[in-house]
N, C-alpha and C positions, 0 to 999 in steps of 0.2 A: 504494500500500500504506500502510495506517495503522499507525503505531507509537505506543507509549505516550508517546514523547518529543514527539509532535505535539499531544497532547491539551491540555497546559497552554497552549500557544500559541493553540489554538483557543478555549479558555475566555477568554483575554485579548482576543482579537479579537471574540468575541461580546459581552463586557462593554463593550468600547469602542464597538461599533456600537449597543448598547442606549443607552449614554450619549449618543451623537450624536443618535439618533432621539428619545429622550425630551426632549432640550433643544429640539427643534423642536416636539414635541407639547405640551409644557408652555406654550409661547407661545400656544397656541390656547385654553387654559383661561380661563374668565371669572370664576373665584372670586376675590373681593376679598381673601381671606385670603392668597392666594399672591402674595407680593411679588416684588421683583427678586432673583432667585436665580441661583446658579451650581451646576451639578452637578459635584461634586469627585471622584466615583468611583462605580463600580458593582462589587459583588462578586457573582458568580454561583456557585451551588452546582455541584458536579461533574455532577449530573444535569440541570442547567438548569431545575429545578423552581421555584427561588426566587432572587430577586435583591434585594440590599439596595442602595439608591441613597442615596448621601451627598450632601448639598447644604449650601452656605453661603448665607447671606442677607445681601444688601446693604441692603434696605429692608423693614421689616415685623417682625412678631412671630414668632419661631422656632416656638413651640408651635402657634400658629394655622396657620402655613404648613405645618408637618408634618402637622397634622390634615387640612387641605385637600387636600394631596397624597395622603395615604393614602386619603381618601374618593374621590379621582379615580383611584385606582390601576387600577380595573377598566376605565375609559374609556381610560387610557393603555396598558394591556396590550392592549386591543382594537386600538388604533392600531399597536402593535408587531406584532400578528398580520399586519397588512396590509403591513408594511414588511420584516420579517425573513423570511429563507428558512431557518428552522430548524424542526425537528420539534416541539420543545416551547418555547413562549414562557413565561418564568418569571412567577410571581406577584411583584408588586412590593411592597416595604416601604421607605418613605422614612424616613431618619434625618438629623436636623440634625447637621452636622459642626462641632464647636466648635474646630477646629484654628486658624482665623484669630483667634477670640476669645482663645485661649490664647497665641498668638504675640504679639498686641497687649499682653496682660497681662505677658508675659515681657519685652517691649521696654520697657514702662513701669518694671518693676522694675530692669532693667539701667540705664536712664537715671537712675533715682533713686539707685542704688548709685554710679554714676559721679559724679553731682553731689555726693553725700556725701563721696566720696573726694577730689574736687577741693577741697572746703571744708577737709578735714583736712590736705591737702598745702599749703595756702596758707602762705607765710612770715609770721612774726609771730604765729602761733597757739601757745598754750602747750601 
């Protein structure tokens, strides 16, 4: 018996499976714009019609990589049709995830603030 409580769990499981399958399918792409990337998450609409795939990039240009992935979305979706056993395979939209960039910027600001504080706390300073 299906209950409404099980639906969110199914959505998370479908998104997780899409993420795993896409990570394998993306390795098959030959587009030079697509660098070394990591899929950081997938958000699926409740009707499974659309999925937003977030990725972070280790090597390459984020804008070019996003463009290449979105151009390959049809090919990737076709690959998902063959792998997933769900009625509707979502259309894919790729978005660059700036979380790691922001974290690095925040770490640099914290390090700078700590270094500044250490200089202010040195004895013999007026």
